[in-house]
C-alpha positions in Angstrom: -94.8 179.5 18.8 -91.2 178.6 18.8 -90.3 182.3 19.0 -92.7 182.8 21.9 -91.3 179.9 23.8 -87.7 181.1 23.2 -88.6 184.6 24.2 -90.0 183.3 27.5 -86.9 181.1 28.2 -88.5 177.7 27.8 -85.7 175.2 27.2 -86.2 173.4 23.9 -86.1 170.0 25.7 -89.3 171.1 27.7 -91.3 172.3 24.7 -94.9 171.2 24.6 -98.1 172.2 23.0 -99.2 175.1 25.1 -97.4 178.1 26.6 -98.9 180.5 29.1 -97.9 183.2 31.5 -99.3 183.3 35.1 -98.3 186.1 37.4 -94.8 186.3 35.8 -94.2 182.6 35.6 -94.2 180.6 32.3 -96.4 177.5 32.2 -95.5 175.1 29.4 -97.7 172.1 28.5 -100.3 170.3 30.6 -99.2 171.4 34.1 -101.9 170.5 36.7 -103.8 173.4 38.3 -102.9 172.4 41.8 -99.2 172.5 40.8 -99.6 176.0 39.4 -101.3 177.0 42.7 -98.3 175.6 44.6 -95.9 177.6 42.4 -97.8 180.8 43.1 -98.0 180.1 46.8 -94.3 179.2 47.2 -92.8 181.5 44.5 -89.5 179.7 44.0 -86.7 181.3 42.1 -87.7 179.7 38.7 -88.9 181.1 35.4 -91.6 178.5 35.1 -92.9 175.0 35.0 -93.3 172.5 32.2 -94.7 169.1 31.4 -92.9 168.0 28.2 -95.0 166.1 25.7 -98.6 165.2 26.3 -98.6 162.3 28.9 -101.9 160.4 29.2 -103.6 161.4 32.4 -102.2 164.9 32.6 -104.9 167.6 32.6 -106.7 167.6 29.3 -105.1 164.3 28.2 -107.3 161.9 30.1 -108.2 158.9 28.0 -111.1 156.6 29.1 -109.9 153.0 29.3 -106.2 154.0 29.4 -104.2 154.1 32.6 -102.6 157.4 33.4 -98.8 157.6 32.7 -96.4 158.7 35.4 -94.8 162.0 34.5 -92.8 164.8 36.0 -93.4 168.5 36.2 -90.1 170.2 35.6 -89.0 173.7 36.7 -86.6 175.8 34.8 -84.8 179.1 35.4 -83.5 181.8 33.0 -80.0 180.2 32.9 -81.4 177.0 31.5 -81.2 174.9 34.7 -83.9 172.2 34.8 -85.0 170.4 37.9 -87.9 168.1 38.9 -90.6 170.2 40.6 -92.8 167.2 41.3 -93.6 163.7 40.1 -97.2 162.7 39.3 
């Protein structure tokens, strides 16, 4: 998977467990569906979005009895620039 992530321009610091492509954007990790919908609606000049790691409470990482962690959805471009897209 490292080769796929590299080919899609995912910065190593943002690597997570899943990599997908949606309408030309890279989605890395447990990015919420509503955030992906926002990305597709706004179409910013980024290569994709990433949620590094596997924060408790992110989609698919819910854990009964454990409080969700705060986390950030990061955007990245092909030059390697990383910015916060949203905080959750």
